[in-house]
Each structure stands twice: as structure tokens, then as C-alpha cells.
C-alpha positions as semicolon CSV with decimal commas, in nm:
position;residue;x (nm);y (nm);z (nm)
1;M;0,720;1,581;-2,288
2;K;0,703;1,302;-2,014
3;R;0,386;1,436;-1,887
4;L;0,231;1,462;-2,238
5;C;0,321;1,107;-2,307
6;A;0,217;0,966;-1,972
7;A;-0,121;1,153;-2,005
8;A;-0,181;1,014;-2,369
9;A;-0,097;0,646;-2,260
10;V;-0,340;0,679;-1,965
11;L;-0,608;0,839;-2,175
12;A;-0,604;0,572;-2,453
13;L;-0,624;0,316;-2,189
14;M;-0,925;0,477;-2,006
15;M;-1,103;0,514;-2,312
16;T;-1,101;0,123;-2,325
17;M;-1,168;0,057;-1,969
18;A;-1,458;-0,191;-1,937
19;C;-1,589;-0,174;-1,596
20;K;-1,796;-0,484;-1,537
21;K;-2,041;-0,515;-1,256
22;T;-2,093;-0,860;-1,094
23;G;-2,190;-0,968;-0,740
24;P;-2,013;-0,859;-0,437
25;G;-1,730;-1,038;-0,261
26;T;-1,798;-1,289;-0,010
27;I;-1,752;-1,340;0,358
28;S;-1,610;-1,672;0,455
29;T;-1,486;-1,863;0,781
30;T;-1,275;-2,131;0,621
31;T;-0,946;-2,187;0,809
32;N;-0,646;-2,374;0,736
33;T;-0,295;-2,341;0,934
34;N;-0,447;-2,086;1,163
35;L;-0,512;-1,873;0,856
36;T;-0,866;-1,750;0,840
37;V;-1,046;-1,630;0,507
38;V;-1,230;-1,301;0,598
39;F;-1,324;-1,179;0,268
40;Q;-1,254;-1,285;-0,101
41;D;-1,336;-1,121;-0,431
42;S;-1,326;-1,346;-0,753
43;T;-1,346;-1,053;-0,992
44;Y;-1,170;-0,733;-0,859
45;Q;-0,814;-0,701;-0,746
46;L;-0,785;-0,566;-0,408
47;S;-0,472;-0,417;-0,241
48;G;-0,509;-0,245;0,092
49;V;-0,671;-0,337;0,428
50;A;-0,770;-0,155;0,731
51;I;-0,959;-0,252;1,043
52;S;-1,112;0,000;1,286
53;S;-1,121;-0,024;1,653
54;T;-1,487;-0,148;1,641
55;G;-1,412;-0,400;1,376
56;R;-1,505;-0,211;1,052
57;L;-1,297;-0,366;0,770
58;F;-1,192;-0,163;0,450
59;T;-1,002;-0,260;0,142
60;S;-0,879;-0,070;-0,174
61;Y;-0,922;-0,150;-0,530
62;P;-0,654;-0,006;-0,726
63;L;-0,701;0,089;-1,088
64;W;-0,431;-0,157;-1,227
65;S;-0,629;-0,318;-1,510
66;T;-0,948;-0,266;-1,716
67;T;-1,127;-0,501;-1,457
68;Y;-1,225;-0,211;-1,219
69;L;-1,536;-0,093;-1,053
70;Y;-1,454;0,136;-0,769
71;G;-1,175;0,233;-0,549
72;L;-1,268;0,188;-0,206
73;A;-1,502;-0,044;-0,014
74;E;-1,621;-0,139;0,334
75;V;-1,643;-0,509;0,381
76;T;-1,977;-0,589;0,576
77;S;-2,176;-0,891;0,441
78;G;-2,035;-0,833;0,115
79;K;-1,869;-0,505;0,019
80;T;-2,034;-0,135;0,008
81;V;-1,876;0,146;-0,183
82;Y;-1,726;0,395;0,061
83;P;-1,745;0,674;0,152
84;S;-1,989;0,758;-0,115
85;Q;-2,070;0,654;-0,485
86;A;-1,953;1,026;-0,570
87;W;-1,603;0,976;-0,446
88;N;-1,591;0,634;-0,640
89;S;-1,732;0,752;-0,967
90;F;-1,436;0,888;-1,147
91;T;-1,438;0,891;-1,527
92;L;-1,211;1,059;-1,792
93;G;-1,223;1,446;-1,779
94;D;-1,351;1,461;-1,401
95;S;-1,157;1,651;-1,148
96;G;-0,907;1,402;-0,989
97;L;-0,901;1,582;-0,665
98;S;-1,243;1,537;-0,577
99;K;-1,285;1,160;-0,667
100;F;-1,058;0,855;-0,627
101;V;-0,836;0,773;-0,933
102;N;-0,602;0,500;-0,812
103;V;-0,645;0,403;-0,434
104;N;-0,386;0,187;-0,288
105;G;-0,261;0,235;0,080
106;L;-0,490;0,257;0,371
107;Y;-0,456;0,334;0,740
108;I;-0,689;0,389;1,044
109;D;-0,545;0,637;1,312
110;S;-0,605;0,669;1,686
111;K;-0,883;0,915;1,621
112;N;-1,107;0,682;1,424
113;N;-1,002;0,849;1,070
114;L;-0,938;0,639;0,764
115;W;-0,666;0,771;0,543
116;A;-0,653;0,660;0,185
117;V;-0,343;0,723;-0,045
118;D;-0,465;0,814;-0,413
119;A;-0,161;0,749;-0,639
120;A;-0,378;0,904;-0,914
121;S;-0,177;0,692;-1,166
122;P;-0,402;0,483;-1,375
123;Y;-0,239;0,168;-1,487
124;Q;0,079;0,290;-1,289
125;M;0,139;0,492;-1,616
126;G;0,183;0,846;-1,485
127;V;-0,033;1,073;-1,258
128;Y;-0,358;1,213;-1,391
129;A;-0,409;1,604;-1,376
130;N;-0,189;1,663;-1,107
131;S;-0,430;1,463;-0,856
132;Q;-0,197;1,254;-0,644
133;K;-0,348;1,297;-0,283
134;L;-0,406;1,168;0,074
135;V;-0,760;1,166;0,159
136;E;-0,896;1,183;0,530
137;I;-1,213;1,010;0,620
138;S;-1,418;1,035;0,939
139;L;-1,542;0,698;1,047
140;A;-1,799;0,861;1,281
141;T;-1,969;1,059;0,984
142;N;-1,865;0,857;0,704
143;T;-1,761;1,164;0,523
144;V;-1,427;1,331;0,377
145;V;-1,264;1,549;0,627
146;R;-0,984;1,688;0,416
147;T;-0,802;1,597;0,109
148;Y;-0,439;1,681;0,097
149;P;-0,300;1,761;-0,263
150;L;0,051;1,630;-0,295
151;V;0,147;1,774;-0,648
152;G;0,486;1,944;-0,603
153;A;0,608;1,703;-0,348
154;T;0,650;1,433;-0,635
155;D;0,662;1,427;-1,001
156;D;0,397;1,314;-1,263
157;A;0,574;0,974;-1,297
158;S;0,532;0,906;-0,922
159;Y;0,354;0,602;-0,777
160;L;0,256;0,676;-0,418
161;N;0,166;0,359;-0,224
162;K;0,147;0,302;0,160
163;V;0,081;0,539;0,423
164;V;0,093;0,568;0,815
165;V;-0,018;0,850;1,039
166;D;0,124;1,002;1,361
167;G;-0,201;1,138;1,524
168;N;0,000;1,281;1,805
169;E;0,222;1,517;1,599
170;N;-0,019;1,528;1,306
171;F;0,210;1,394;1,029
172;A;0,165;1,147;0,772
173;Y;0,436;0,936;0,607
174;I;0,370;0,780;0,230
175;S;0,612;0,565;0,026
176;N;0,683;0,661;-0,330
177;S;0,755;0,330;-0,496
178;S;0,856;0,456;-0,846
179;E;1,111;0,740;-0,776
180;G;1,200;0,620;-0,440
181;G;1,139;0,856;-0,149
182;I;0,901;0,910;0,158
183;V;0,664;1,194;0,148
184;V;0,622;1,382;0,460
185;V;0,296;1,545;0,487
186;N;0,221;1,816;0,790
187;L;-0,149;1,750;0,837
188;N;-0,189;2,076;1,030
189;T;-0,052;2,295;0,741
190;G;-0,119;2,063;0,443
191;D;0,252;2,104;0,342
192;A;0,429;1,819;0,179
193;R;0,763;1,740;0,084
194;Q;0,960;1,444;-0,036
195;V;1,273;1,329;0,145
196;L;1,552;1,056;0,105
197;E;1,547;1,094;-0,254
198;G;1,846;0,922;-0,411
199;S;1,919;0,759;-0,048
200;G;2,011;0,369;-0,087
201;S;1,740;0,320;0,159
202;V;1,459;0,392;-0,067
203;I;1,613;0,253;-0,388
204;A;1,571;-0,119;-0,482
205;D;1,876;-0,339;-0,517
206;Q;1,934;-0,367;-0,885
207;T;2,145;-0,706;-0,817
208;Y;1,857;-0,874;-0,614
209;I;1,640;-1,119;-0,828
210;L;1,272;-1,177;-0,690
211;E;1,192;-1,569;-0,727
212;I;0,838;-1,720;-0,630
213;S;0,820;-2,084;-0,651
214;G;1,172;-2,126;-0,806
215;A;1,093;-1,905;-1,094
216;Q;1,227;-1,534;-1,157
217;V;0,974;-1,249;-1,133
218;N;0,984;-1,049;-1,445
219;K;0,737;-0,768;-1,549
220;N;0,704;-0,711;-1,917
221;G;1,000;-0,935;-1,986
222;S;1,235;-0,760;-1,749
223;P;1,328;-0,826;-1,385
224;F;1,111;-0,683;-1,170
225;Y;1,230;-0,386;-0,930
226;Q;1,039;-0,181;-0,700
227;N;1,155;0,106;-0,469
228;S;1,050;0,225;-0,125
229;T;0,697;0,055;-0,054
230;G;0,653;-0,086;0,293
231;L;0,583;0,147;0,590
232;A;0,523;0,096;0,972
233;I;0,519;0,336;1,252
234;T;0,598;0,238;1,612
235;A;0,318;0,279;1,868
236;D;0,485;0,568;2,000
237;N;0,520;0,739;1,679
238;S;0,890;0,796;1,733
239;Y;1,028;0,555;1,454
240;L;0,960;0,494;1,090
241;Y;1,025;0,142;0,967
242;Y;1,064;0,101;0,580
243;K;1,215;-0,075;0,298
244;P;1,236;-0,108;-0,091
245;L;1,021;-0,395;-0,205
246;T;1,288;-0,571;-0,414
247;D;1,548;-0,568;-0,148
248;H;1,631;-0,760;0,151
249;N;1,749;-0,459;0,365
250;L;1,540;-0,312;0,625
251;Y;1,548;0,044;0,749
252;R;1,425;0,283;1,003
253;I;1,459;0,659;1,103
254;T;1,333;0,888;1,385
255;T;1,008;1,067;1,293
256;A;1,157;1,380;1,445
257;D;1,431;1,357;1,201
258;L;1,170;1,325;0,916
259;Q;0,986;1,620;1,047
260;D;1,276;1,851;1,075
261;T;1,280;2,076;0,767
262;T;1,622;2,222;0,842
263;L;1,815;1,927;0,795
264;D;2,043;1,888;0,502
265;P;1,950;1,592;0,280
266;N;2,290;1,425;0,332
267;V;2,256;1,463;0,723
268;L;1,909;1,289;0,712
269;S;2,030;1,029;0,490
270;A;2,314;0,956;0,738
271;R;2,058;0,924;1,025
272;V;1,908;0,628;0,876
273;E;1,955;0,304;1,048
274;N;2,031;-0,017;0,850
275;L;1,866;-0,306;1,057
276;G;1,991;-0,600;0,856
277;T;1,886;-0,822;0,552
278;Y;1,567;-1,013;0,578
279;N;1,291;-1,119;0,365
280;T;1,119;-0,933;0,055
281;T;0,786;-0,788;0,171
282;D;0,532;-0,550;0,020
283;G;0,358;-0,395;0,319
284;M;0,448;-0,419;0,700
285;V;0,305;-0,343;1,023
286;L;0,409;-0,291;1,401
287;D;0,228;-0,405;1,716
288;A;0,218;-0,227;2,032
289;S;0,498;-0,445;2,171
290;G;0,748;-0,346;1,883
291;N;0,718;-0,648;1,675
292;L;0,737;-0,595;1,298
293;Y;0,521;-0,827;1,078
294;M;0,590;-0,861;0,724
295;G;0,533;-1,102;0,433
296;D;0,772;-1,310;0,282
297;I;0,670;-1,298;-0,082
298;E;0,912;-1,562;-0,198
299;Q;0,808;-1,821;0,069
300;K;0,422;-1,737;0,074
301;A;0,454;-1,658;0,451
302;I;0,401;-1,398;0,704
303;V;0,715;-1,318;0,943
304;R;0,770;-1,158;1,280
305;L;1,084;-0,940;1,351
306;D;1,082;-0,886;1,739
307;P;1,257;-0,577;1,898
308;N;1,572;-0,776;1,947
309;L;1,567;-0,841;1,563
310;K;1,504;-1,192;1,590
311;L;1,309;-1,319;1,286
312;T;1,048;-1,602;1,325
313;T;0,776;-1,745;1,081
314;V;0,425;-1,675;1,191
315;V;0,268;-1,868;0,919
316;K;0,351;-2,042;0,582
317;D;0,069;-2,115;0,354
318;S;0,039;-2,165;-0,025
319;R;-0,268;-1,938;-0,036
320;L;-0,057;-1,623;0,065
321;I;-0,015;-1,522;-0,305
322;W;0,181;-1,175;-0,273
323;P;0,090;-1,087;0,070
324;D;0,051;-0,705;0,017
325;S;-0,105;-0,511;0,324
326;Y;-0,149;-0,552;0,682
327;A;-0,366;-0,416;0,958
328;I;-0,373;-0,537;1,345
329;S;-0,717;-0,525;1,510
330;S;-0,797;-0,418;1,875
331;D;-0,876;-0,806;1,946
332;G;-0,520;-0,915;1,832
333;Y;-0,565;-1,036;1,469
334;L;-0,343;-0,955;1,187
335;Y;-0,526;-0,897;0,877
336;I;-0,350;-0,968;0,536
337;S;-0,441;-0,877;0,191
338;C;-0,322;-1,085;-0,089
339;S;-0,324;-0,912;-0,420
340;Q;-0,150;-1,186;-0,634
341;I;0,051;-0,906;-0,820
342;N;0,279;-1,189;-0,977
343;L;0,011;-1,352;-1,144
344;E;-0,103;-1,035;-1,346
345;P;-0,069;-1,068;-1,724
346;D;0,237;-0,808;-1,721
347;F;0,422;-1,052;-1,509
348;N;0,326;-1,369;-1,741
349;G;0,360;-1,260;-2,098
350;G;0,026;-1,119;-2,123
351;T;-0,188;-1,404;-1,959
352;S;-0,334;-1,387;-1,601
353;K;-0,239;-1,667;-1,428
354;R;-0,472;-1,611;-1,135
355;T;-0,689;-1,915;-1,038
356;T;-0,817;-1,821;-0,691
357;P;-0,988;-1,513;-0,541
358;Y;-0,806;-1,226;-0,423
359;T;-0,847;-1,260;-0,051
360;I;-0,811;-1,099;0,292
361;Y;-0,704;-1,336;0,562
362;R;-0,655;-1,289;0,923
363;I;-0,450;-1,486;1,203
364;K;-0,449;-1,452;1,568
365;L;-0,128;-1,312;1,715
366;P;0,040;-1,467;2,016
């Protein structure tokens, strides 16, 4: 029954979806407080960000509202649909496994492959036709290399969010922000399973109230909670860092433990390390020296947690409206997407409060 209700809601919304075509986003070099605008889009809400070793920049456009055009783009002088129009041409009735339905998290691995998480959940109202998936794209050929279906690893109410990839051991790790859990994908076999379900490390703190600019963040009139969201993997691929979004606690676990299919779920959960309480962030990323970069959604800031667990503020700027996703370039810049989630109609009594473009920034790291 849950599957039928979710599907009916999605179908009804998609039937009314108005996909307006306007001009492309713009490149800018405006700077302020060391924060540089790299790309902005006045119409379409972006979320993910990834930058290749040669400087190719990508962003995702999740299907969160009826103002939607396509799911994945390469940012050049404006933006170009990627990897093809066919992959970005989903309409009701199409196979969701061969087209993007609702793309969010992006990641570029050491082998020059772009990975895209497709939650396949239009408007976050339920998975469309069992099409939740991970898509591998070769940046050398600009073609899809392989699609990893994730049905069975998660249920039809899941919302797959961020992804990181261990190119040495050929595993991917994906956060599930609805159920709470980490999906582990064996990239050699295609096998996928969800772990840490029910663990406190993936479930939002129900006593925590998210506040921005002194106001409580509510969604559809109720306090906003979101489970496991941000992920980061160490340079040597030995640890995965993660946390629920609406929670101050930060966790990590060895990737060896996540890959071990023989571990009892209770044993696996007991091996999670709680690193302490910090800020509220959506995404996160680790640099080669083990510094963890996160957003501070409440303070409109970016912070750095060093290997000794010392927290410092990198930049605080009023334009950092819901810093969402992160990537570090080979020349030492941190790229930051701002999705302005708290200004969406669902968070403001049905009225959009957005007044500025959706933006990707960058800042030079020390």
C-alpha cells in the first residue's frame, strides 16, 4: 500500500510539472571575504558539485519542484546537459534505470570517473519504478560506463543522497537520508546492501531544533529532521566520516568494517566512533591531510575540523545560504554549492523566500 500511495502522489505531481526553459546559468568572478562566485543559476535549484583533476566542473539539479529542466550538467561558459540529452530526458512512463529521475550527490574518483546518485524519488515522495541507482560516467569518453541498480538495498520510501567512492577497493558508500543508513556497493560485483540501519549514528536527534538567523526551521509546519546525509572518505580510503543532518554528532567507521559482510549488525554498530559534537552540516569533504570541511548551516559558514579534532571557521558569509555539497580541486580550492533549501516553499508556508541565485562558490584552502 505504501508503494502504491507514493507512486500515485508522484504521478499526480509529474503530470502537472512545468519544465520552463530559460537561459543558462552564468560564470562570475565576483569576490567577497575570500569567497568567489564560480557559477550561479537564477532559475533552477542545484545541489551537488564535483570538480575533476583537469578543472571540469559539474553540478546536479534534483527534481525537488516543478521548476526543473534536467538532472546533471557540466558548467562551462554556462551549463551543458551531461552526459547526454537522452540521460536527461526522463518523462512519466520512461524506464527510470536508463535515465536520470532525481540526481543529487556527485563524486569524481581517482580514475577520472564521475559518479552520480539518483534517488529516483521525484519531489522526495517515493521511489519511481524501483529505479534508485548509482551511475558511473567516464570523463574520458563522456559516456555512462555502468549503472548500479540499488533496489533491494533500500525500500521505496528511501532518499539516497551523497556518495563517495573507494577506487582502490572498488566500493561506493551512499547515505540514505530518509530511512537512515549507509548503502555499501561492491563495484566489482554490483552487490549492494544497507548497513547501520537503526544505529543512532544515522538517525537524527529528535530533540535537536535547527535554527537559521534565529528562526526555527520547519517543513510543512513541523520541525525539520533529516537522517544520515554527509559523507567523506579519507585519502587512503581507510575511514568513512558521516553524520545525520539535524544532529550535532559526527561519526566515523573503518571502510574495512563496512565491507565485511560477515559482521553482525550489532557488532558493526559498536565499531562506530563518535568523534564529538560539532556543527550542523549537509555535505562534507576531507582533504589529503585529513582536514574535514563542513558547512555550518545555522551560522552561514564553512568550518574545518583538523585531525586533532580542532574546529576553526574558514569563512562566514551571509551568502552561504544552506551550503550543501563540497569538492576539492587539484589546485587547492574548496568548491561549495548552496541550494537554499530553507527558503523553499515547503519551509515557508508555501511561499518561496529565495531572492538570490542558486550558487557555486570556491575558496582557496590554506
